[in-house]
Each structure stands twice: as C-alpha cells, then as structure tokens.
C-alpha positions in Angstrom: 11.0 -12.4 -1.2 14.6 -12.6 -2.2 13.9 -10.1 -4.9 12.3 -7.8 -2.3 15.3 -8.1 -0.1 17.7 -7.2 -2.8 15.6 -4.0 -3.7 15.5 -3.0 -0.1 19.3 -3.3 0.0 19.7 -1.4 -3.1 17.3 1.5 -1.9 19.2 1.7 1.3 18.1 4.2 4.1 17.7 7.3 2.2 14.0 6.5 0.9 11.1 4.5 2.4 10.1 2.1 -0.2 6.3 0.7 -0.2 6.3 -3.1 -0.3 3.1 -4.4 -1.8 2.2 -7.9 -0.7 0.4 -10.5 -2.7 -2.5 -10.6 0.0 -3.1 -10.5 3.7 -1.1 -13.7 4.6 0.1 -13.4 8.1 3.4 -15.5 7.4 4.4 -13.3 4.5 3.7 -10.1 6.3 6.0 -11.2 9.0 8.7 -12.2 6.4 8.6 -8.8 4.8 8.8 -6.9 8.0 11.7 -8.9 9.1 13.7 -8.5 6.0 13.3 -4.8 6.8 10.1 -3.5 5.0 8.6 -0.6 7.2 5.8 0.4 4.8 3.4 -2.4 3.6 0.5 -2.2 1.1 -2.0 -4.8 1.5 -4.2 -5.5 -1.2 -8.0 -6.4 -1.7 -9.2 -5.3 1.9 -13.0 -5.8 2.0 -14.0 -5.7 5.6 -13.2 -4.1 8.9 -12.3 -7.6 10.4 -9.8 -8.3 7.7 -8.2 -4.8 8.4 -8.0 -5.7 12.0 -6.3 -8.9 11.2 -3.8 -7.3 9.1 -3.0 -4.6 11.9 -2.5 -7.6 14.3 -0.2 -9.1 11.8 2.2 -6.1 11.6 2.2 -5.4 15.4 4.3 -7.3 18.2 2.3 -8.3 21.3 0.5 -7.1 23.0 -0.9 -5.0 20.4 -0.6 -7.8 17.8 0.7 -11.4 16.9 3.8 -10.9 14.8 6.1 -13.6 15.8 9.1 -12.5 18.0 12.1 -13.7 16.1 13.8 -10.4 15.4 17.3 -11.2 16.6 18.1 -12.8 13.4 16.3 -10.5 11.2 17.7 -7.6 8.9 15.0 -5.3 10.3 16.7 -5.4 13.8 20.1 -5.0 12.0 20.7 -8.6 13.1 20.1 -7.8 16.9 22.3 -4.5 16.6 19.2 -2.4 17.6 18.9 -3.3 21.1 15.2 -1.8 21.6 13.8 -3.1 18.3 11.1 -5.1 19.7 10.1 -2.0 22.0 10.1 0.4 18.9 9.1 -1.6 15.8 5.4 -1.3 16.1 5.8 2.6 15.9 7.9 2.5 12.8 5.6 0.4 10.6 3.3 2.3 8.1 0.2 0.1 7.2 -1.4 1.0 4.0 -4.5 -1.0 3.0 -5.6 -1.2 -0.8 -9.6 -1.0 -1.2 -10.3 -2.0 -4.8 -13.9 -3.5 -4.9 -17.7 -2.4 -4.3 -17.5 -4.4 -1.1 -14.6 -2.5 0.2 -15.9 0.7 -0.7 -19.3 -0.3 0.9 -17.4 -0.5 4.2 -14.7 2.0 3.8 -15.7 4.1 6.8 -15.6 0.9 9.0 -12.0 0.0 7.7 -10.9 3.9 8.4 -12.2 3.3 11.9 -9.8 0.5 12.6 -6.9 1.7 14.9 -3.6 0.9 13.2 -4.3 2.0 9.6 -2.1 4.5 8.6 -3.6 5.0 5.1 -5.9 3.5 2.5 -5.2 3.2 -1.2 -7.9 3.0 -3.9 -7.2 0.4 -6.6 -9.2 2.2 -9.7 -8.4 -0.9 -12.1 -9.8 -3.5 -10.0 -12.7 -1.2 -8.8 -13.5 -0.3 -12.3 -13.7 -4.0 -13.3 -15.9 -4.7 -10.5 -18.2 -1.9 -11.1 -18.6 -3.2 -14.7 -16.1 -0.9 -16.6 -13.3 -3.5 -17.3 -10.2 -1.6 -18.5 -12.0 1.8 -18.1 -10.9 3.4 -14.7 -11.2 6.6 -16.0 -15.1 6.5 -16.5 -17.2 9.0 -15.0 -18.9 6.5 -12.8 -15.8 5.0 -11.5 -14.1 8.4 -10.9 -17.1 9.7 -8.8 -16.5 6.6 -6.4 -12.8 7.1 -6.5 -12.9 10.8 -5.7 -15.5 10.3 -3.0 -13.4 7.5 -1.5 -10.3 9.6 -1.5 -12.1 12.6 0.3 -13.4 10.1 2.9 -10.0 8.8 3.6 -8.6 12.3 4.0 -11.5 13.3 6.2 -10.9 10.6 8.6 -7.3 11.6 9.1 -5.8 8.9 7.4 -3.3 9.2 4.2 -5.2 8.7 0.9 -3.4 7.1 -2.1 -3.8 5.9 -5.7 -2.1 4.7 -8.6 -2.6 5.9 -12.0 -0.8 6.2 -15.5 -3.3 8.8 -16.8 -1.5 11.8 -16.5 -4.7 14.1 -16.2 -6.2 12.1 -13.5 -2.9 12.0 -11.7 -3.0 15.9 -11.8 -6.5 16.0 -10.3 -5.4 13.4 -7.5 -2.5 15.8 -6.8 -4.8 18.8 -6.6 -6.8 16.9 -4.0 -3.9 16.5 -1.9 -3.5 12.7 -1.9 -0.5 11.6 0.3 0.5 8.6 -1.9 0.3 9.2 -5.6 2.1 6.6 -8.0 2.1 7.9 -11.4 3.6 5.0 -13.4 5.4 1.8 -13.4 8.8 0.4 -14.2 7.2 -1.5 -17.1 5.3 1.4 -18.4 8.2 3.7 -18.3 10.6 1.1 -20.1 7.8 0.7 -22.8 7.3 4.6 -23.3 11.1 5.0 -23.6 11.6 2.2 -26.1 8.5 3.3 -28.0 10.0 6.7 -28.4 13.3 5.6 -29.4 11.8 3.5 -32.2 9.6 6.0 -33.4 12.7 8.6 -33.5 14.9 6.2 -35.3 
C-alpha cells in the first residue's frame, strides 16, 4: 500500500492512474480509496454477486458499505474537501477484470450490475483456463476475447484489455476499446536493455 501511495503522489493530479488490487478484499479496497485511488481494477470476477459486492465496497452508504473514515485520509485532502463524503461515490471508476471461462459465461449478468463502469478482459489467464497456457493469441481464445469486448461495449460499459502483442493491440484499438494497456514496465525495460546489448 505504501508503494501505491508513493506512486499516486508521484503521478499527481494530471493523470488518472488505474490501481489493480490483488483481489476483491473489502478492507484493501477501502484502503486504496482512502489513499487517493479513484480508478480501481479488481481481478478475477466470476459472478454477478461478486461484482455487486465490489460495487458495495467502493461506495459510501446508503449505496454501499465503505467505511466512513475519510477525515484522516489523503482522498479527502485530509478533510480539506468539505463535501467529500457526498461526492466521492460519483468520482470512483470501477473496472472489473474477467479472466476465466466462469466469468465469460456470466459476462452479461456482470455487465448488468449497476455501478460497474467497465470490464477488462484478462487474456493470459483466460487462455490458460481455456487450455491454451501461454498462448493468448490462439484463434479460439481471440474469438472469445473479441466477442466479450463487443458485448461489453454493446452494454454501454468501457471495455479494456492488456496485451504486449502489437498486432493484437492494433486490432483492439480498431475495435474502439476504451482501456488498452500495451505493455508493462518490466517488458519495456527488458526490451530496451536487450536492444542496447544487441547494439553494443
């Protein structure tokens, strides 16, 4: 949590970072919101009931069950935002990650949950669950991924995906997905160092 807090401080107010949690743990969700995260990505969502509980976790009562202790939190600028408790629910962006056959099977039910702003497909875990371990680009996997992304957008929710495959990324961009992660810090650093080694 301290690492995330340091990163949020470093980013400042010019961007809207997406904080990916470990799981749907209610206490951790509250902590991340209190330190100032506004866009959360919650992984491995497999049921509509699980989605509803995450929505409850990110919202203050009566819409949810988020603990009301914002006066001491960075999110309220340490109580300098006078109407924080009244406005916080509207400033949260909740993204749920669907990355298994179970989640895909009930995707439409998850999309119907009020308070879900977007759904991000996890192609690597989905591929593994479909029997294509390490091969998210497999045609069978991509058929499911593309169908899921289209269904998410048709439901009026933001669609998202992460890939390091540039050809797949271009295809997703052409589809108009709203959240497209095209690499990682480790991947970019490794590619840069490998290129330097090759050059010298």
